[in-house]
C-alpha positions, 0 to 999 in steps of 0.5 A: 281175651275172655278173662279181659271181657269178664273183668272189664265187663264187670268192673271199672277199668281202673279196678282191673289190673294186669295181675287180675287178668292173668289170674283169670286167664291162668297165664303168667305176666310174662305171657301177657306182656308177650301179647299186649304192651299194657292193660290199655292195649288189651282193652283196645283189642277186646273192645275192637273184637266185641264191637266187630261182633256186635256190628256183624250181628246188627248188620245181619238183622237188616233185611235185604233191600229195605224199603224205608229207613224204618225197615233198616233202623227198627230191626237193627236197633232191636237186635242191638238192644237185645244183644247188649242185654244178653251180653252185659259184659260185652256191653260194658266193654264196648260202651262203658270201659273202652269209651273212657279212652277218649281218642279210641272212643272218637275213632269208634264213633267215626267207624260206627258212623261209616258202618251205618252209612254202609248199611243205609246205602241200599235204602237211602242211595247217595245223599244230596249233601254228603257232609251234612249226611256224614255229620248227621250219622256221626251225631246219630251214633254218638247220641245213640251210644249215650242213650245206651250207656245210660241204659247200661249204667242203670243195669239195663232195667228198662224194657228193651222193646221200648228202648229199641223203639226210642232209639229207632225214633231218634234215628229216624228223626235225625236221618230224616232231617238231612235233605235227600237222605230220607226214604 
């Protein structure tokens, strides 16, 4: 798994072979195929592991009993940006290489939207229009992901505090537009 993070985190998916992964991990191809059906299977598992690590840390950044959405999104998105910046290989695995697998990408976006809904439950309560709220959160996660992908593709050169502020502004603008969802 560590070899896969290094390789998928520094090279494009199409440029990483099973042989490369095995050499990096110092294992045989036979060992590889005993644990994974193919390279895509490995990338999906690595992506899930990395995404779960990221979401655990983002959730931990949210203060207990937030009084507003700004108190949820500000620290959560700042933590997200700094974790990605400090772990560029994980950032590429989560946001660049795995999303090329479209069905998985869509599933991750839905899972992440549900994660955001769970984090917001304390601050927002039950929304008046659940469907509009769910769709807004899906649009939020997808939009933030695209902004993050753009940042990663430009070598994370922009000021991370400014990026976190922009992401927070986007999150507040979208979630504030859903009736009964804003605090």
